[in-house]
C-alpha positions as CSV (number, residue, x, y, z in Angstrom):
1,M,0.0,0.0,0.0
2,T,1.3,3.4,-0.9
3,A,2.1,6.3,1.5
4,G,-0.7,8.3,-0.1
5,A,-3.3,5.7,0.6
6,R,-2.1,5.3,4.2
7,R,-2.3,9.1,4.8
8,R,-6.0,9.0,3.9
9,R,-6.9,6.6,6.7
10,L,-8.6,3.9,4.8
11,P,-11.7,2.3,6.4
12,L,-10.7,-0.7,8.5
13,A,-12.5,-3.1,6.2
14,Y,-10.8,-1.5,3.1
15,R,-7.4,-1.9,4.8
16,F,-8.2,-5.6,5.6
17,A,-9.4,-6.3,2.0
18,A,-6.2,-4.6,0.6
19,L,-4.0,-6.5,3.0
20,V,-5.5,-9.8,1.8
21,L,-6.1,-9.2,-1.9
22,R,-3.2,-7.1,-3.0
23,P,-0.5,-9.7,-2.2
24,L,-2.7,-12.4,-3.9
25,L,-3.0,-10.2,-7.0
26,M,0.7,-9.5,-7.0
27,R,1.4,-13.3,-6.9
28,V,-1.1,-14.4,-9.6
29,T,-0.8,-11.5,-12.1
30,K,1.8,-9.4,-13.9
31,R,1.1,-5.7,-14.2
32,D,1.6,-3.0,-16.8
33,W,0.5,0.2,-15.2
34,R,0.6,3.4,-17.3
35,G,-0.4,7.0,-16.9
36,V,-0.3,6.9,-13.0
37,E,0.9,10.6,-13.2
38,N,-2.6,11.5,-14.5
39,I,-4.3,10.3,-11.3
40,P,-4.9,13.4,-9.1
41,A,-2.9,13.3,-5.9
42,E,-5.5,15.2,-3.9
43,G,-9.2,16.1,-4.0
44,G,-12.2,14.3,-5.3
45,F,-12.6,13.1,-8.9
46,V,-14.4,10.5,-11.0
47,V,-12.3,7.8,-12.6
48,S,-13.8,5.5,-15.3
49,T,-12.7,2.5,-17.2
50,N,-14.1,0.0,-19.7
51,H,-15.7,-3.2,-18.5
52,I,-14.7,-6.6,-19.9
53,S,-14.9,-9.1,-17.0
54,Y,-16.2,-9.7,-13.5
55,A,-12.5,-9.5,-12.5
56,D,-12.4,-5.8,-13.5
57,P,-13.1,-4.3,-10.1
58,L,-10.2,-6.1,-8.4
59,V,-7.7,-5.1,-11.1
60,F,-9.0,-1.6,-11.2
61,A,-8.9,-1.3,-7.4
62,H,-5.3,-2.7,-7.5
63,F,-4.2,-0.1,-10.0
64,M,-5.8,2.8,-8.1
65,L,-4.3,1.7,-4.8
66,D,-0.9,1.5,-6.4
67,S,-1.4,5.0,-7.7
68,G,-1.9,6.3,-4.2
69,R,-5.6,6.8,-4.4
70,E,-8.0,4.2,-3.3
71,A,-11.2,4.0,-5.3
72,Y,-14.7,3.8,-4.1
73,F,-17.0,2.1,-6.6
74,L,-20.6,2.3,-7.6
75,G,-21.7,-1.3,-8.0
76,K,-24.9,-3.1,-8.8
77,D,-27.1,-3.8,-5.8
78,S,-27.1,-7.6,-6.3
79,L,-23.4,-7.7,-5.2
80,F,-24.4,-6.2,-1.9
81,A,-26.9,-9.0,-1.4
82,I,-24.2,-11.7,-1.4
83,P,-23.5,-12.9,2.1
84,V,-20.1,-11.7,3.5
85,V,-19.2,-10.0,0.2
86,G,-22.1,-7.5,0.5
87,W,-21.2,-6.7,4.1
88,L,-17.5,-6.2,3.2
89,L,-18.4,-3.9,0.3
90,K,-20.6,-1.7,2.5
91,K,-17.9,-1.6,5.2
92,C,-15.4,-0.6,2.6
93,G,-17.5,2.4,1.7
94,Q,-18.7,1.1,-1.7
95,I,-22.0,2.5,-3.1
96,P,-24.8,0.2,-4.3
97,V,-26.7,1.2,-7.5
98,Y,-30.3,0.1,-7.8
99,R,-30.7,0.0,-11.5
100,N,-34.1,1.0,-13.1
101,S,-35.6,2.0,-9.7
102,T,-36.3,5.2,-7.9
103,A,-33.5,4.3,-5.4
104,A,-30.9,5.0,-8.2
105,A,-31.2,8.7,-7.2
106,D,-29.7,7.8,-3.8
107,A,-26.6,6.3,-5.4
108,Y,-26.2,9.5,-7.4
109,R,-26.4,11.7,-4.3
110,A,-24.0,9.4,-2.5
111,A,-21.6,9.7,-5.5
112,V,-21.7,13.5,-5.5
113,E,-21.2,13.6,-1.8
114,G,-18.2,11.2,-2.1
115,V,-16.5,13.4,-4.7
116,R,-17.1,16.5,-2.6
117,A,-15.6,14.8,0.4
118,G,-12.4,14.2,-1.6
119,K,-12.9,10.6,-2.7
120,A,-11.8,8.9,-6.0
121,L,-15.1,7.6,-7.3
122,G,-14.8,4.6,-9.7
123,I,-17.6,4.3,-12.2
124,F,-17.8,1.8,-15.1
125,P,-19.6,4.0,-17.6
126,E,-21.0,1.2,-19.7
127,G,-22.9,0.0,-16.6
128,T,-22.2,-3.7,-17.4
129,I,-19.7,-5.8,-19.3
130,T,-19.4,-4.7,-22.9
131,R,-21.7,-6.4,-25.4
132,D,-19.3,-5.6,-28.2
133,P,-18.2,-9.0,-29.8
134,D,-14.5,-8.0,-29.7
135,L,-14.7,-6.3,-26.2
136,W,-14.3,-2.8,-27.4
137,P,-16.1,-0.2,-25.2
138,M,-19.8,0.1,-26.1
139,R,-22.2,3.1,-25.7
140,G,-21.8,4.6,-22.3
141,K,-24.4,5.6,-19.7
142,T,-24.3,9.2,-18.5
143,G,-23.8,8.7,-14.7
144,A,-20.1,9.4,-14.6
145,A,-20.5,12.5,-16.8
146,R,-23.4,13.7,-14.7
147,V,-21.4,13.5,-11.4
148,A,-18.4,15.2,-13.0
149,L,-20.5,18.0,-14.4
150,E,-22.3,18.7,-11.2
151,T,-19.1,18.7,-9.0
152,R,-16.8,20.1,-11.8
153,C,-14.3,17.6,-10.7
154,P,-11.7,15.9,-12.9
155,L,-13.1,13.0,-15.0
156,V,-10.2,10.6,-15.6
157,P,-10.4,8.0,-18.4
158,V,-8.7,4.7,-17.9
159,A,-8.4,1.8,-20.4
160,Q,-7.8,-1.7,-19.2
161,W,-7.0,-5.0,-20.9
162,G,-6.2,-8.4,-19.6
163,A,-8.8,-9.1,-16.9
164,H,-10.8,-11.1,-19.4
165,E,-7.9,-13.6,-19.6
166,I,-8.3,-14.3,-15.9
167,L,-12.1,-14.6,-16.1
168,S,-13.9,-14.5,-19.5
169,P,-16.9,-12.2,-19.8
170,Y,-19.7,-13.6,-17.7
171,G,-17.4,-16.6,-16.9
172,H,-17.2,-18.1,-13.4
173,K,-14.1,-20.3,-13.7
174,P,-10.9,-18.3,-13.3
175,S,-7.7,-19.1,-15.2
176,L,-4.8,-17.9,-13.1
177,F,-1.8,-19.7,-14.6
178,P,0.3,-19.0,-16.5
179,R,0.2,-15.5,-15.1
180,K,-1.5,-13.0,-17.2
181,T,-0.5,-9.3,-17.6
182,M,-3.1,-6.8,-16.4
183,M,-2.7,-3.5,-18.4
184,M,-4.2,-0.2,-17.1
185,Y,-3.6,3.1,-18.8
186,A,-4.9,6.4,-17.2
187,G,-5.1,9.4,-19.5
188,P,-5.4,13.1,-18.6
189,P,-8.8,14.3,-17.4
190,V,-11.5,14.8,-20.1
191,D,-12.0,18.5,-20.7
192,L,-15.6,19.3,-19.9
193,S,-15.1,23.0,-19.1
194,D,-17.1,24.2,-22.1
195,L,-20.1,22.3,-20.8
196,Y,-20.2,23.6,-17.3
197,D,-22.4,26.6,-17.9
198,R,-24.8,24.8,-20.2
199,P,-28.0,23.2,-18.9
200,T,-27.3,19.6,-17.8
201,D,-29.8,18.1,-20.3
202,A,-29.7,14.9,-22.4
203,V,-27.7,16.6,-25.1
204,V,-24.9,17.8,-22.8
205,L,-24.8,14.5,-20.9
206,R,-24.5,12.6,-24.1
207,E,-21.7,14.9,-25.4
208,A,-19.8,14.5,-22.1
209,T,-20.3,10.8,-22.1
210,D,-19.2,10.4,-25.7
211,R,-16.0,12.3,-25.0
212,L,-15.2,10.0,-22.1
213,M,-15.9,6.9,-24.1
214,D,-13.8,8.2,-27.0
215,R,-10.8,8.8,-24.7
216,I,-11.1,5.4,-23.0
217,T,-11.2,3.8,-26.5
218,E,-8.2,5.8,-27.7
219,L,-6.2,4.6,-24.7
220,L,-7.4,1.0,-25.3
221,E,-6.2,1.2,-28.9
222,V,-2.7,1.8,-27.5
223,L,-2.9,-1.2,-25.1
224,R,-4.3,-3.5,-27.7
225,E,-2.2,-2.2,-30.6
226,E,-5.3,-2.3,-32.7
227,K,-7.7,0.2,-34.3
228,R,-11.2,0.5,-32.9
229,P,-14.4,-0.4,-34.9
230,T,-15.7,2.4,-37.0
231,E,-18.9,2.5,-35.0
232,R,-19.4,2.1,-31.3
233,F,-21.6,-0.9,-30.3
234,D,-25.1,0.1,-29.1
235,P,-27.0,-2.7,-27.4
236,R,-30.4,-1.1,-28.1
237,R,-29.7,-0.8,-31.8
238,H,-28.6,-4.5,-32.0
239,G,-31.5,-5.8,-29.9
240,V,-29.2,-7.0,-27.1
241,P,-30.3,-6.8,-23.4
242,E,-28.4,-4.2,-21.5
243,V,-28.3,-6.2,-18.3
244,G,-27.5,-9.9,-17.6
245,D,-25.5,-12.4,-19.6
246,P,-26.4,-11.7,-23.3
247,V,-25.4,-15.3,-24.3
248,K,-27.8,-16.7,-21.7
249,H,-30.6,-14.3,-22.8
250,H,-30.0,-15.5,-26.4
251,E,-30.2,-19.2,-25.4
252,I,-33.4,-18.7,-23.4
253,G,-35.0,-16.7,-26.3
254,R,-33.9,-19.4,-28.8
255,S,-35.4,-22.1,-26.6
256,R,-38.7,-20.3,-26.4
257,R,-38.8,-19.7,-30.1
258,H,-38.4,-23.5,-30.8
259,R,-40.9,-24.6,-28.2
260,R,-44.1,-26.3,-29.4
261,P,-47.5,-24.9,-28.5
262,D,-48.0,-27.7,-26.1
263,G,-44.9,-26.6,-24.2
264,S,-42.6,-29.4,-25.3
265,G,-39.4,-28.9,-27.3
266,A,-39.4,-28.8,-31.1
């Protein structure tokens, strides 16, 4: 753990989790950390990365802790319902997000308060693992941009690559050996200053979000040494559900389409 993180007096549960998990991650992964100088040393900010695996939060948290700024994440509420895990997340100061419900506003208020209290707030702007077939960032949701615009804090883009080799998208069986390299690349904050004095409407939020996703994608091009697709994947346009395992949804839909009227299989 870095001196910067120690000075901030981590919650006891966060210190315990870091004490247990960081040495484990150091043993089972190799790391390629880039752009650490772009992580603000002081003050609150939003830091956002692409989402490719259930392992992302651990790798992202490791990168942030090594940078000297522990991250506090917005996470889907189902994680907080898991015995022990949910309790630990709450004690670590993480923030549950109740998607598609009126309680989502509570998460937004908590996020704004966290930034104003000087925290590094980690938000996966896609809201779920990307649906893009080649794992490029898909269309982002506007939460990260909304918090950054309201607080006028830095909005730091981060690209990551490698966590999907430990745990495939929506996979549940980790592959730890041989050791995989986790790559994280933080860029300079996205410039939103020209949007500060405009009404925070859907147009402004989409513009800010698209800038964030563009920067994350540009950084990912460097890590992957590949060019992005010409068009960003939009789940709604492709008829792909925005939550849950898209492969599972596809298999269920296919099964229903082939079921006979009497309820038996075709």
